[in-house]
FINUZA-657708 format. One record per residue (C-alpha): x, y negated, z; chain; residue number from 0; residue in three letters. Coordinates in steps of 0.5 Angstrom, whole numbers, plus 500, padded with zeros to 3 digits. Layout:
PT   px   py   pz  kollo  kolgu  zapa
PT    X    Y    Z      A    NUM   ALA
...
***
This chain:
PT   px   py   pz  kollo  kolgu  zapa
PT  461  524  531      A      0   MET
PT  465  523  524      A      1   LYS
PT  459  525  520      A      2   SER
PT  455  521  525      A      3   LEU
PT  460  515  524      A      4   LYS
PT  458  517  516      A      5   TRP
PT  451  517  516      A      6   CYS
PT  451  510  521      A      7   ILE
PT  457  507  515      A      8   ALA
PT  453  507  510      A      9   GLY
PT  447  505  513      A     10   ALA
PT  451  498  516      A     11   LEU
PT  455  497  509      A     12   ALA
PT  452  491  507      A     13   VAL
PT  451  488  515      A     14   VAL
PT  460  490  515      A     15   VAL
PT  462  488  509      A     16   SER
PT  464  480  512      A     17   GLY
PT  465  484  519      A     18   CYS
PT  471  487  520      A     19   GLY
PT  479  486  525      A     20   ALA
PT  481  478  521      A     21   SER
PT  487  477  520      A     22   ARG
PT  492  471  520      A     23   VAL
PT  494  470  512      A     24   GLN
PT  501  468  509      A     25   GLY
PT  500  462  508      A     26   TRP
PT  497  460  515      A     27   GLU
PT  504  462  518      A     28   VAL
PT  508  456  519      A     29   ASP
PT  515  456  516      A     30   GLN
PT  522  453  519      A     31   LYS
PT  526  449  515      A     32   ARG
PT  533  451  516      A     33   VAL
PT  541  450  513      A     34   GLU
PT  545  456  510      A     35   GLY
PT  549  459  505      A     36   ASN
PT  543  461  501      A     37   LEU
PT  548  465  496      A     38   ALA
PT  551  469  502      A     39   GLN
PT  545  471  505      A     40   VAL
PT  542  473  500      A     41   LEU
PT  548  478  498      A     42   ALA
PT  548  480  504      A     43   ASP
PT  540  482  504      A     44   ALA
PT  542  486  498      A     45   GLU
PT  547  489  501      A     46   ALA
PT  543  491  507      A     47   ALA
PT  538  493  502      A     48   TRP
PT  541  498  498      A     49   ILE
PT  542  502  505      A     50   SER
PT  535  502  507      A     51   ARG
PT  535  509  508      A     52   GLU
PT  538  507  514      A     53   ASP
PT  532  504  518      A     54   PRO
PT  537  499  522      A     55   GLU
PT  540  497  516      A     56   LYS
PT  532  496  513      A     57   LEU
PT  531  492  518      A     58   LYS
PT  538  488  517      A     59   GLU
PT  536  487  509      A     60   ALA
PT  529  484  512      A     61   ILE
PT  532  479  517      A     62   SER
PT  537  477  512      A     63   LEU
PT  532  475  507      A     64   TYR
PT  527  472  512      A     65   GLU
PT  533  468  514      A     66   GLN
PT  533  466  506      A     67   ALA
PT  526  464  506      A     68   ILE
PT  528  459  511      A     69   ALA
PT  532  456  507      A     70   ILE
PT  529  456  500      A     71   ASN
PT  522  457  501      A     72   PRO
PT  520  456  494      A     73   ASN
PT  522  463  493      A     74   GLN
PT  516  468  491      A     75   PRO
PT  519  474  489      A     76   GLU
PT  524  475  495      A     77   ILE
PT  518  474  499      A     78   MET
PT  514  480  495      A     79   ALA
PT  521  484  496      A     80   ARG
PT  519  482  504      A     81   ILE
PT  512  486  504      A     82   ALA
PT  515  491  501      A     83   ARG
PT  520  493  505      A     84   ALA
PT  515  492  511      A     85   TYR
PT  511  496  508      A     86   TYR
PT  517  501  506      A     87   PHE
PT  519  500  514      A     88   LEU
PT  511  502  516      A     89   SER
PT  510  508  511      A     90   ASP
PT  517  511  512      A     91   GLY
PT  520  511  519      A     92   TYR
PT  514  508  524      A     93   THR
PT  510  514  522      A     94   ARG
PT  506  516  529      A     95   GLY
PT  506  510  532      A     96   ASP
PT  500  507  530      A     97   GLN
PT  501  500  533      A     98   ASP
PT  506  499  530      A     99   GLU
PT  505  501  523      A    100   GLN
PT  499  497  524      A    101   ILE
PT  504  490  526      A    102   ARG
PT  508  492  520      A    103   LEU
PT  503  492  515      A    104   TYR
PT  500  487  517      A    105   ASP
PT  506  483  517      A    106   LEU
PT  507  487  510      A    107   ALA
PT  501  483  507      A    108   ALA
PT  502  476  510      A    109   GLN
PT  509  475  506      A    110   TRP
PT  505  479  500      A    111   GLY
PT  500  473  500      A    112   GLU
PT  506  467  502      A    113   ARG
PT  508  469  496      A    114   ALA
PT  501  468  492      A    115   MET
PT  501  461  495      A    116   ALA
PT  507  458  492      A    117   THR
PT  503  458  486      A    118   ASN
PT  500  451  487      A    119   PHE
PT  493  452  483      A    120   GLU
PT  493  458  488      A    121   PHE
PT  494  455  494      A    122   ALA
PT  490  449  492      A    123   LYS
PT  484  454  492      A    124   LEU
PT  485  458  498      A    125   VAL
PT  487  452  503      A    126   ARG
PT  483  446  500      A    127   ASP
PT  478  449  498      A    128   GLU
PT  476  455  503      A    129   GLY
PT  476  460  497      A    130   LYS
PT  478  468  498      A    131   ASN
PT  484  470  496      A    132   ILE
PT  481  475  491      A    133   GLU
PT  477  470  488      A    134   ASP
PT  483  465  486      A    135   ALA
PT  487  470  483      A    136   LEU
PT  486  467  476      A    137   SER
PT  491  461  478      A    138   ALA
PT  497  468  477      A    139   LEU
PT  501  470  472      A    140   ASP
PT  503  477  471      A    141   GLU
PT  510  474  476      A    142   SER
PT  505  475  481      A    143   TYR
PT  504  482  481      A    144   VAL
PT  508  485  486      A    145   PRO
PT  506  481  490      A    146   ALA
PT  499  482  489      A    147   VAL
PT  501  490  489      A    148   TYR
PT  504  490  496      A    149   TRP
PT  499  486  499      A    150   THR
PT  493  491  497      A    151   ALA
PT  497  496  498      A    152   SER
PT  499  495  505      A    153   ALA
PT  491  492  507      A    154   ILE
PT  489  498  505      A    155   GLY
PT  493  501  511      A    156   LYS
PT  492  496  515      A    157   TRP
PT  485  496  515      A    158   ALA
PT  485  504  514      A    159   ARG
PT  489  505  521      A    160   LEU
PT  484  498  524      A    161   LYS
PT  478  503  524      A    162   GLY
PT  472  504  520      A    163   PHE
PT  469  498  520      A    164   THR
PT  476  494  519      A    165   THR
PT  476  498  512      A    166   LEU
PT  469  497  509      A    167   LEU
PT  470  489  511      A    168   ALA
PT  477  490  507      A    169   GLN
PT  476  496  502      A    170   LYS
PT  472  491  496      A    171   ASN
PT  478  486  498      A    172   ARG
PT  484  491  496      A    173   VAL
PT  479  493  490      A    174   LYS
PT  479  486  486      A    175   LYS
PT  486  485  488      A    176   LEU
PT  489  493  485      A    177   MET
PT  483  492  478      A    178   GLU
PT  488  485  478      A    179   TRP
PT  495  488  478      A    180   VAL
PT  492  494  473      A    181   THR
PT  490  489  468      A    182   GLU
PT  496  485  468      A    183   LYS
PT  501  492  469      A    184   ASP
PT  499  499  469      A    185   PRO
PT  505  502  470      A    186   ASP
PT  508  498  475      A    187   TYR
PT  513  502  481      A    188   PHE
PT  512  507  477      A    189   TYR
PT  504  508  475      A    190   GLY
PT  503  504  481      A    191   GLY
PT  495  503  480      A    192   PRO
PT  493  509  476      A    193   PRO
PT  496  512  484      A    194   ARG
PT  492  507  487      A    195   TYR
PT  485  510  484      A    196   TRP
PT  487  516  484      A    197   GLY
PT  486  515  491      A    198   ALA
PT  481  512  491      A    199   TYR
PT  477  516  487      A    200   TYR
PT  479  521  492      A    201   SER
PT  478  518  498      A    202   ILE
PT  471  515  497      A    203   ALA
PT  464  518  497      A    204   PRO
PT  460  519  492      A    205   SER
PT  456  514  495      A    206   PHE
PT  461  509  494      A    207   ALA
PT  465  511  488      A    208   GLY
PT  468  516  489      A    209   GLY
PT  469  522  483      A    210   ASP
PT  474  527  484      A    211   VAL
PT  474  529  476      A    212   GLU
PT  476  521  474      A    213   LEU
PT  481  521  481      A    214   ALA
PT  485  528  477      A    215   ARG
PT  486  523  471      A    216   GLN
PT  488  518  475      A    217   LYS
PT  492  521  478      A    218   TYR
PT  495  525  470      A    219   GLU
PT  496  519  469      A    220   GLU
PT  501  516  473      A    221   SER
PT  505  522  473      A    222   LEU
PT  505  520  465      A    223   LYS
PT  508  514  467      A    224   ILE
PT  513  516  472      A    225   ALA
PT  514  524  472      A    226   PRO
PT  519  524  478      A    227   ASP
PT  516  519  482      A    228   TYR
PT  515  523  488      A    229   LEU
PT  509  519  491      A    230   GLY
PT  504  521  487      A    231   THR
PT  504  528  487      A    232   LYS
PT  505  527  495      A    233   VAL
PT  499  523  495      A    234   LEU
PT  495  527  490      A    235   MET
PT  497  533  495      A    236   ALA
PT  494  529  500      A    237   ASP
PT  487  526  498      A    238   THR
PT  484  529  492      A    239   TYR
PT  488  537  493      A    240   ALA
PT  484  536  499      A    241   THR
PT  478  534  498      A    242   LYS
PT  476  539  492      A    243   VAL
PT  479  545  497      A    244   GLN
PT  485  546  492      A    245   ASP
PT  490  549  496      A    246   ARG
PT  494  552  491      A    247   ASP
PT  495  546  488      A    248   LEU
PT  497  543  495      A    249   TYR
PT  503  547  496      A    250   VAL
PT  503  547  488      A    251   LYS
PT  504  539  488      A    252   LEU
PT  509  540  495      A    253   LEU
PT  513  544  493      A    254   THR
PT  515  541  486      A    255   GLU
PT  517  535  491      A    256   VAL
PT  521  539  496      A    257   LEU
PT  526  541  490      A    258   GLU
PT  525  535  485      A    259   ALA
PT  532  532  485      A    260   ASP
PT  532  525  489      A    261   PRO
PT  537  522  486      A    262   THR
PT  534  523  478      A    263   VAL
PT  530  515  481      A    264   LEU
PT  537  511  482      A    265   PRO
PT  533  505  484      A    266   ASP
PT  530  509  490      A    267   ILE
PT  533  514  493      A    268   VAL
PT  531  512  500      A    269   PRO
PT  523  512  498      A    270   GLU
PT  524  518  495      A    271   GLN
PT  527  522  500      A    272   LYS
PT  522  519  506      A    273   VAL
PT  517  523  499      A    274   GLU
PT  520  529  500      A    275   GLN
PT  520  529  508      A    276   ASP
PT  513  527  507      A    277   LYS
PT  512  533  504      A    278   ALA
PT  515  538  509      A    279   LYS
PT  510  535  514      A    280   ASP
PT  504  536  510      A    281   MET
PT  505  543  508      A    282   LEU
PT  507  546  515      A    283   GLU
PT  500  543  517      A    284   GLU
PT  497  547  511      A    285   VAL
PT  493  552  515      A    286   ASP
PT  490  546  520      A    287   ASP
PT  488  542  513      A    288   ARG
PT  485  548  509      A    289   PHE
PT  483  553  514      A    290   ALA
PT  479  548  519      A    291   SER
PT  475  543  514      A    292   LEU
PT  468  545  514      A    293   SER
PT  466  539  510      A    294   THR
PT  472  536  506      A    295   PRO
PT  468  529  506      A    296   GLN
PT  469  529  514      A    297   VAL
PT  476  529  514      A    298   ARG
PT  478  525  508      A    299   ILE
PT  473  519  510      A    300   ALA
PT  476  518  516      A    301   SER
PT  482  517  513      A    302   ASN
PT  480  513  509      A    303   TRP
***
């Protein structure tokens, strides 16, 4: 059935490129203004964010950051932080609840889009001229890298969970957003852009640009930028090692993650611990992952 899905999808790729589940984009969301002490709200938000290893503290941080935006909506850096926070809440603490993950990734993307729309020229292009988000990026400068990065990451995860048609419809958008980030700041978030391309070239079938050798090079590039960031090894195991059916590499990468000190990068200790949780779960799946795959592309494609 999955192979059939790929055949149908390949034949209809052009047709569905404009289809798929739609989203309410960030600049379309109404914002109610409230009065409040902005400095105090932001201080409380930062305190909760520091403790985001606790999911309830992460939710508290999100609520406070959103309150800060309601007080003063002209804060793109805070909007980008909210996008990252919703992404982390979904990726780190909502695994297993697909509907909730979809909702949270959508919120992450909305907040990233809202951050971009604080730029007057960008807002004019998407609101008044009806440009697509990816066609308005020329209006933005490097200060919007966090907003674009988390928007691209969130839309990609949202589309993957929504299903194959949505994924195909959003693929080029996410690709163009990440190309922009790669051009502006290839080192962003511990080698995030090359890490994305490592996954992209691993997951994509050959007819859509997949290239396992290029995938390996991109992962190595990301690891060179940030060798202590554990998420790169987890993603490389999940996508590249599985795609090329290298069980030894899969086990090696995940074992290194579990043996690593998550405090080496003090700014992202909670994220590092989540990656270790993922690695533990993935190691428990190793026999199923490698013994049951008749063609690696089928499994990976279903999760792209």
